[in-house]
N, C-alpha and C positions, 0 to 999 in steps of 0.2 A: 320452424316454432322452437327446435334446441338453442337456436342462435338468440332469440327472444328471450327465453328464460335464462341463458348465461347473463345477457345483458341486464337483467330486470335484478339479477343477485349481486351486482358491483355496487361500491356504496356511490357510486358516482349517480347510477340510473336506478336506486332501490325504490325510492317513493314516487317515481314518476307512472303515471299512467301507460297503460299500453298501446292507445293511439300515438302518442309522442315516441315511443320506442319503436314504433313500426317503420316510419321512414328508416332507420338507421337499420333495421333489419334487412330491409329491402336494398338498400345501398353496399351492404357488408357484402364481404367474399371471404371464403375459406382457403387459407394457404397453408401447406405442410412445408417443415424444414426437417432436413435430417440434422444429427448429431454435429456440430462443429460448424454447420453453414452460418453465413451473416445473413442477417436479417436486413441492416442497413448498414452503412458506414458512416464514419465521421465526416461531417461538411457536406453529407446529402441534402438536397431538398426533400423536405418532408413533404409526404403523400397520405400518409395515413395514422388513424390511431390503432391502437393494436390492444386487443383482447386475446389472453391464454386459455385458449381450449384445453390443451392437454400439454404437457412437457415442462418446460422450464428454460428461461432465457435470463443470460446474462447481459449487462450495460457496463460498457466499458470506456474508460478516456484514455487516447495513446499518450505515453510520454518516453522519454527518452530510454527510461530502463523496463520500458514493455509496458504493453496493455494495463492498466488498473483498474479492477472491477470494483464498481462504486455501486451496483446495486444488484440483487439477484431475484426474479420472478417466477413464480410458478402459477399452474392452474387456478382460473377464476381472477388474475390480476391482472393489469394492463399497464402500458407503457407508450410514450409517444405524446403526453398529453399537453405539453408545451407549446408545441406545435400548434395548436388548435387556436392559440393567442398569437402567437408572434411571427410565424411561417417561417423564421427564419433557418438556415442550416442546421442539421442536426449537432447538437454539442457532444454527441458520443456515439459510439457505434454498438450495436446489439449483434449478439449471436445467439443460437441454439445450442443449449449443453446438452439435451439430447434430442429425439426425435420429438417435434413439436408441431403442434396445428394452431394456427392463429386466426382471430377473425381480424380481419381488415377492415375498418370503418374509413370512409375518406373524409377528410380533416372538413371539408364543406360542410358534409351533414351534421357532425358534430359542433360545429360554430353556429349552424344555423338554429341548432336545438338551445344552445348555451344563449344567443344572443335574443331570442325569443320567448325563452322562459325562464324568470328570474328564478324558482328554487333549484334548477339545474346549473346555473352560473352559480349562485352562492355552494352548491356541493361540489361545483368543481374547485372554488376557490379555498374551500375547507380540506380537502384533499392537496392541495397544493401546499398550504400551510403546515398539515402534517407530514409531508414528503420534507419540507424543509425543517422541521424538527427531527426527524430521523437522520437528516444528512447530519445537525449539528451535534447529536449525539454519538454517531458515528466518528466524527473526528474528534471528540473528548475521549472515546474509548480507545483510540488510535494506540496500538502497542508497538513498542519497539525492541527488536532483538538485539540480546547482550552481544555485542562485538567479542568480547573477550570469550564467551563462550562457544563462538563460532570459532575463532581462531585455536580454543583448546581441543575442539573435536577433532580439528585438522592436524594436530601435532603429532609425530613420530617418534619413536622412542629416543632417536638421537636429538631433537630439538628438546625432549625432556631434559636430557644430561647435559645439553648445551645451555639451558636456562639455571639448572642447577649450578653448574661450575661457574656460568658468570656471575649468580647473584651470591655464591660464596666467595667467588675471587674479587669481590667489590664491597666487601664487608670489612668492618674492624675485626671482626673474629678471625679472617683470614692473615689480616696484617700482624696482629698479637701474636699468632701462633707461629707464623712465620719467621717472627723475628725471633721466637722462643727457641724455632728448630735452629737457626742459624747461630745462636748463642751456645745453644748444647754441641754442636757440630765442631765449632770452634774451640770450646773447651774440652770437647774429648780427643782432640786432634793437637792438642799442645804438647810439647814435650816436656812440659813441666809435669804431667800427669802420666805419660806413657812414654816408655824408653824409644820404642818406635813407633808412633803413630801410621796410621792406615794413609791419612789425606795430611799429611803435614804443609803448615805454611808456605805456600800461598794459597793451599786449598784448592788444587787444579780439579780435583774430581768434583769438589763443591760447585766450581763456576760451570763444570760440564753439567751437573743437574740443574742449574738455576737456568742455564740455556736451553736446554729442553725444555724445563717447565714453562718458559717464555715464548718457544716456538711451539709449542702446544696451546698455551692460553689464547695466544692472539686469535688464531683462526676459530677457535671454540666461541669466543666472545663476538667475533663480527659474524657467527651462525645466529647466536643470540639476535644481536642487533636487526639482521636481514628480517627475523621473524617479529621483530618489534616492526619494522617498517611496514611490513605486510598486513598488521593489525592496524595500523595508521592508514594505510589505503583501504583496508576493509572498512573503517569507521568513516574515512570520507566519502564511500560509494554510500554506505546506510544512511548519511545526513543528506547527502543529494537526494536519496530515493526519498526520505522524509519530508525534505522541502518540497520536492514534485508534487508528493500525495497532499501538503499542507496548502501548497500554492492552488493546486485542483480544487480541493474542497473549499476554498476560502471564495474563489471566484465563481463556483458554483451557487455557494450562500448569496454572494453578492447579486449575483444574476436572478435568482428566484425571488430574493426581495425586491427587486427593480419592478420584475415583472408582475408579482403579487400587487405590489402597491400602484401599478400603471393600470393592472385590470380593476380594482377597486376603484380608483379613480373613475376610469372609463364607466363602471358600473352606476355609480353615485351619478354622473351626470347625467346619463340616459335617464336615470329615475327622476331627477330634476325637472327635464325637459319636457316628460310625460305628466307632469304633476299639474292638474288643471289648475289655472291661475284663479 
């Protein structure tokens, strides 16, 4: 009785009479899944159409960067509806997010209802179109995390100092100020101004200072360049993940459009053949 009430609340079966839902209720079985337990895996042969009685389920597709969750379903929702039409291997995997109770209806029972009852078929097609629109909106709202913010969060104090030194050392401000410092040093250590300058020509102490600056500046600049290389790698990884997500989403959109078109043509053909001449 509880299963029949739950099925009657679904959008798919909302307006169907109880005698049509009774065969589904008779064929259905209740199964429980613990949190984190897989319900089915990507590539498996489909057996059931699932209705969530309690709990929550994530549907995810595999990718190189890890599984990508494409949909989350809670109590009163359903999933696995595409297999009713094509019986192809699962295009995604499903796992329980929390302790979950599912009503598992054999695909044959659902397919028989859709084939023999036109309102149920129309409702099925309407739900497929609605989920197609939802997938399109999800793709349009895809948010990209800023690589610069990720890199800045990982910066240490030494990294920040290295970036500031490299930024100042590669600017015209540094060039003009350093040229001014050299000019003042040479003027201050000229014998024409002082009888005994601390660093007379050829300015040996100045050469020592310049050598120390060059010796320290080179590794600091290399540290900054290494950080830039790390940022480039992060950007490349992020672009790869975005490309994978976009490719998966586009493939799903194409597949759902093709399935929807084929289903509509099939039902139109069935309606024409049943029409009296």
